[in-house]
C-alpha positions in Angstrom: 9.2 58.9 21.2 12.3 56.9 22.3 12.3 54.7 25.1 15.2 53.9 27.4 14.9 52.0 30.7 17.0 50.6 33.9 17.6 46.7 33.6 19.5 44.6 36.3 23.2 44.5 34.7 25.3 41.5 34.5 28.7 43.2 35.8 32.0 42.5 36.9 33.8 42.2 40.1 35.9 45.8 40.7 39.1 44.1 40.6 38.8 42.4 37.3 36.9 44.6 35.5 39.8 46.3 33.4 41.3 43.1 32.7 38.0 41.5 31.4 36.6 44.7 29.4 37.3 44.0 25.7 37.2 45.7 22.3 34.3 45.1 20.4 34.2 41.6 18.5 34.2 43.1 15.2 37.4 45.4 15.4 39.7 42.6 15.5 39.9 39.2 13.8 40.7 35.8 15.4 44.4 36.0 15.5 44.5 39.5 16.8 41.8 38.4 19.4 43.8 35.1 20.3 47.0 37.6 21.0 45.0 40.3 23.1 43.8 37.8 25.2 46.8 35.7 25.7 47.3 35.0 29.4 44.0 36.4 30.4 41.7 34.1 31.8 39.1 36.8 32.2 39.2 38.4 29.0 35.7 39.1 27.4 36.8 37.8 24.0 36.6 34.2 25.3 32.9 35.1 25.2 32.4 37.4 22.1 35.3 35.6 20.3 35.3 32.2 21.4 36.7 30.8 18.6 40.1 31.7 20.6 39.8 29.1 23.0 39.9 26.2 20.5 42.3 25.2 17.3 43.3 27.8 14.9 42.1 28.1 12.0 38.7 26.6 13.0 35.5 28.5 11.5 34.2 31.2 13.7 30.5 30.3 12.8 31.0 26.7 13.5 28.7 24.9 16.1 31.9 24.1 18.1 32.6 27.8 18.4 28.9 28.5 19.2 29.1 25.9 22.0 32.3 27.5 23.4 30.4 30.7 23.7 27.9 29.5 26.0 30.5 27.3 27.7 32.7 30.4 28.6 30.1 32.6 29.6 28.2 30.1 31.7 31.8 29.7 33.4 32.1 33.6 33.7 29.0 33.6 36.0 29.4 30.5 38.0 32.9 32.1 38.7 31.9 35.4 40.1 33.4 36.9 37.3 29.8 38.7 36.1 27.3 39.0 38.9 24.0 40.5 38.2 22.5 43.4 40.3 19.8 43.1 42.8 17.7 45.9 41.1 17.0 47.9 37.9 19.7 50.4 37.4 21.0 52.8 34.8 24.6 53.4 34.6 27.1 56.2 33.2 29.9 55.4 30.9 32.6 58.2 29.7 35.4 57.5 27.3 38.5 59.6 27.1 40.9 60.2 24.1 43.4 63.1 23.6 41.9 65.1 26.1 38.3 64.7 25.0 35.6 63.0 27.4 32.4 61.7 26.4 29.3 60.8 28.8 26.8 58.0 27.5 23.8 56.8 29.7 23.7 52.9 29.6 20.4 51.7 29.4 17.8 49.4 27.5 16.0 50.7 24.3 12.7 49.3 23.1 12.6 47.0 19.8 9.5 48.6 18.5 11.5 51.8 18.5 13.7 50.1 16.2 11.3 48.5 13.7 8.9 52.1 14.0 12.2 54.3 13.1 12.3 55.9 16.2 16.0 54.4 16.4 17.1 56.0 13.1 19.4 53.9 11.0 22.1 55.3 8.7 23.9 52.4 7.0 22.7 49.1 5.6 23.3 46.1 7.0 24.6 42.6 5.7 22.0 39.7 6.5 24.8 37.1 7.1 26.3 39.5 9.8 23.2 39.9 11.6 22.4 36.4 11.7 25.9 35.2 13.2 25.3 38.2 16.0 21.1 36.7 16.4 23.0 33.5 17.1 25.1 35.0 19.5 22.2 36.6 21.4 20.1 33.8 21.6 22.5 31.1 22.7 24.0 33.8 25.5 20.1 35.2 26.2 22.0 38.2 26.6 23.5 41.4 25.0 26.9 40.5 26.0 28.0 44.0 24.1 26.2 47.4 23.9 25.8 49.5 20.6 26.4 53.0 20.3 23.7 55.5 20.2 23.2 59.4 19.9 20.5 61.1 21.2 19.8 65.2 20.8 21.6 66.8 23.3 19.3 67.4 26.7 20.3 69.9 29.7 18.0 67.9 32.5 20.3 64.9 31.4 23.5 66.7 31.3 22.9 68.0 34.5 22.2 64.7 36.2 25.1 63.3 34.4 27.1 66.2 35.9 25.7 65.6 39.6 26.5 62.0 39.4 30.4 62.0 37.8 30.9 64.8 40.4 29.8 64.1 43.4 30.4 60.1 43.2 33.1 58.0 42.8 33.1 55.9 39.5 32.9 52.3 40.1 35.6 51.4 37.2 38.1 53.9 36.5 40.8 52.3 33.9 43.1 53.3 30.8 43.4 50.5 28.4 46.4 49.3 28.0 46.0 48.6 23.9 45.5 52.4 22.9 45.6 54.2 26.0 41.9 55.5 26.4 40.4 56.2 29.7 37.3 54.7 31.0 35.1 55.2 33.7 31.7 54.1 34.6 29.0 55.0 37.2 25.9 53.1 38.7 23.0 55.4 39.3 21.8 54.5 42.5 19.0 57.3 43.1 16.0 55.8 41.9 14.6 60.0 41.2 17.3 60.1 38.8 16.6 56.8 37.2 13.0 57.5 36.9 13.5 61.2 35.9 16.1 60.2 32.9 13.5 57.3 31.5 10.7 60.1 31.7 12.9 62.6 29.6 13.5 59.9 27.0 10.0 59.0 26.9 8.2 62.4 26.6 10.7 64.8 24.9 13.6 63.0 23.2 12.0 62.3 19.6 14.8 60.1 18.4 18.1 57.9 18.9 20.6 57.7 16.0 22.6 54.5 15.8 26.3 55.8 16.1 28.0 52.5 15.6 26.9 48.8 15.7 24.1 48.4 13.0 24.5 44.7 12.7 24.2 44.5 16.4 21.2 46.8 16.7 19.5 44.7 13.9 20.0 41.5 15.6 18.7 42.3 18.9 15.9 43.9 17.3 15.2 40.5 15.6 15.5 38.3 18.3 13.2 40.3 20.2 10.7 40.3 17.9 11.1 36.5 17.2 10.6 35.9 20.6 7.4 37.9 20.6 6.0 36.2 17.6 6.9 32.9 19.1 5.4 33.9 23.0 1.3 33.3 22.6 1.5 35.1 26.1 3.3 37.6 24.9 2.6 41.0 27.4 5.0 43.6 26.1 6.7 43.8 29.5 9.4 41.1 28.8 12.8 41.7 29.1 13.4 40.3 25.3 11.4 43.3 24.2 14.5 45.2 24.9 18.2 45.7 24.0 20.7 47.7 25.8 22.9 50.3 24.4 25.2 53.4 25.3 23.9 56.8 24.5 25.6 59.6 23.9 24.5 63.2 23.8 24.9 64.3 20.0 27.0 67.4 21.0 30.1 65.3 22.7 30.9 62.9 19.7 33.3 63.4 17.1 33.0 61.0 14.1 36.5 60.6 12.5 37.6 60.0 8.9 37.3 56.9 6.9 39.5 56.1 4.4 39.8 53.8 1.1 42.7 52.1 -0.6 42.5 50.6 -4.1 44.2 47.8 -5.5 44.6 49.1 -9.2 43.8 51.8 -11.3 41.4 50.0 -13.5 44.1 49.1 -16.4 44.8 52.9 -16.6 48.5 54.6 -16.3 49.3 57.0 -13.4 49.0 59.7 -16.1 45.9 58.5 -17.5 44.4 58.0 -14.2 45.2 61.9 -13.0 44.1 63.0 -16.4 40.4 61.5 -15.5 40.7 62.7 -12.0 41.3 66.6 -13.7 37.4 66.3 -15.4 36.4 66.8 -11.9 38.9 67.7 -9.4 41.5 70.2 -9.2 44.5 68.0 -8.9 47.7 69.5 -7.3 50.9 67.6 -6.3 52.1 67.9 -2.9 55.2 66.2 -2.5 56.2 63.3 0.0 54.7 64.7 3.1 51.6 63.2 4.8 49.0 65.6 3.0 45.7 66.0 5.7 42.4 67.0 4.0 41.3 70.2 5.7 37.7 71.0 4.5 34.7 69.5 3.0 35.3 68.7 -0.5 39.1 68.2 -0.3 40.5 64.9 -0.8 44.0 63.4 0.0 45.5 60.9 -2.7 48.7 58.9 -2.2 50.2 57.2 -5.2 53.9 56.1 -6.4 55.4 57.6 -3.2 53.8 61.4 -3.8 50.9 63.1 -2.1 48.2 64.7 -3.8 45.2 67.4 -3.1 42.3 66.9 -4.9 39.3 69.8 -4.4 36.2 69.0 -6.1 35.0 71.1 -8.6 31.9 73.4 -8.3 29.0 71.5 -9.9 30.0 67.6 -9.4 28.1 67.7 -5.6 24.9 69.1 -4.4 25.2 70.8 -0.9 21.4 71.1 -0.6 21.2 67.1 -0.8 22.3 65.3 2.6 23.8 62.4 0.3 25.0 64.2 -2.5 27.1 66.9 0.1 29.3 63.9 1.3 32.6 63.6 0.2 32.2 59.4 0.3 29.3 60.4 -2.3 31.8 62.5 -4.7 35.0 59.9 -4.6 32.2 57.2 -4.9 30.8 58.3 -8.1 33.6 60.4 -9.7 36.4 58.3 -8.7 35.5 54.8 -7.7 32.8 54.1 -10.1 33.3 56.1 -13.3 37.2 55.7 -13.7 37.7 52.8 -11.2 34.5 50.8 -12.1 34.3 49.6 -8.5 30.5 49.6 -8.7 29.7 47.7 -5.1 31.6 48.9 -2.0 30.4 46.4 0.1 31.6 43.3 -2.3 34.1 44.5 -4.1 37.9 43.1 -3.2 39.5 45.8 -5.3 39.0 48.2 -2.4 39.6 48.3 1.0 38.7 50.8 4.1 41.0 52.0 7.1 39.8 54.1 9.8 41.3 57.3 10.2 42.5 55.9 14.2 45.2 54.4 12.4 46.5 57.5 10.6 47.2 58.3 6.9 50.4 56.9 7.4 48.8 53.5 7.9 47.4 54.4 4.3 51.1 55.0 3.0 52.2 52.2 4.2 49.5 50.1 2.3 50.4 51.4 -1.0 54.3 51.7 -0.3 54.4 48.1 0.6 52.7 46.7 -3.2 49.3 45.7 -1.5 47.5 48.5 -2.8 48.2 51.4 -6.1 46.6 54.4 -4.4 45.0 55.5 -1.2 42.4 58.2 -0.6 41.7 60.3 2.3 38.6 62.3 3.2 37.7 65.3 5.5 35.0 63.6 8.1 31.7 63.6 8.1 29.8 66.0 11.1 27.7 64.3 13.4 24.8 67.0 11.8 25.7 65.6 8.7 24.6 61.9 10.2 21.4 63.4 11.7 20.2 64.8 8.8 20.8 61.9 6.5 18.9 59.8 9.6 16.3 61.9 9.6 15.6 62.2 6.2 15.6 58.3 5.7 18.5 58.0 3.8 21.1 55.8 3.7 24.8 56.7 3.9 27.6 54.7 1.4 29.4 52.1 3.0 32.1 52.5 5.6 31.5 56.1 5.6 31.8 56.9 10.1 34.4 56.1 12.3 33.5 56.5 16.1 36.6 56.5 18.5 37.0 55.1 20.9 35.0 52.0 20.6 32.7 51.0 23.6 34.6 48.4 26.0 32.2 45.4 26.1 32.1 43.8 29.5 31.0 46.3 31.6 27.4 45.9 32.0 25.7 43.1 30.3 21.9 43.0 29.5 20.2 39.4 30.0 16.9 38.5 28.3 15.1 36.8 31.0 
């Protein structure tokens, strides 16, 4: 079973919460972060991307940047921009996008559940990215940004959450100016409710699923593991055994498409490329209006001002295989690998990935401006597909899932001591 526990959160005062809360460190580059935090001294980006307070062009992994992280984090606490709870709490975090709201429990999960696979993964991670986040956790002695988990929906947890959000006023309630998404945040003060939520997770929820934040999850777990190994008096009750997550019921989450653009056609002409596509797909020219895939095994391609509908032919996929059924697998195997000779999606410089939140118009723009040669839009993966893959111990191809809204960082922080 998966453990979830209350913790003494470090939180901003109500009057600055909306200004302090920021998008995650990994959804923007340093230049974008500088613009987003401009004129806002309390933006948490000054902790999560502290290079914005130093000279432009500085290596974001340099000692100078890490020193600035510590300096700014301590300043936030010293100035009262982050204040610690007096006792352990659980929290409820609600996000609203396009009229749809999802309600997550904010609590701490256990590092052992990560290593024994009670916290299930569906993506591979890169050690260099893990190492960077490990440094950030170690120097701040905190999980400054939460990870995004899912759990099998549970009616009693739904009822507890409903009681809190219906009968109590949220501590924070704002619409983010960057994207227009709504964010509400409640503190669960009722100790009986906190204890019952902890009991349900420990006794009735078999697994948690990493939705977004595989590198942050791996880094947080590795920090705890290292501190455990280096502590001869380890008891298992230390705060470093836990890391912070926002955990949503699976039936409230929606995965957005994650699309691809390629720089070249591997020395093929467009006619030659389409001829090769016709071996595995039914390819139909759809014209100049944006075409969006509407079902599994249907793809959209944009090239030279035209949109195409590509339907995978029977026999080119395996619907009984949790990996083989995925459209990212079909596209990767039959197009990117076999035709375009793009073998490693994680390292190739000939391909880029665009979250569906940007719309298919972004695919068109990247091709029309000459940066890319062709674009491919995919039908989004379902939560059930993600769970099936994680349960089977398989790994999705890179850049398969895009969750939106992204969690705001800074509404609560978990300190490791």
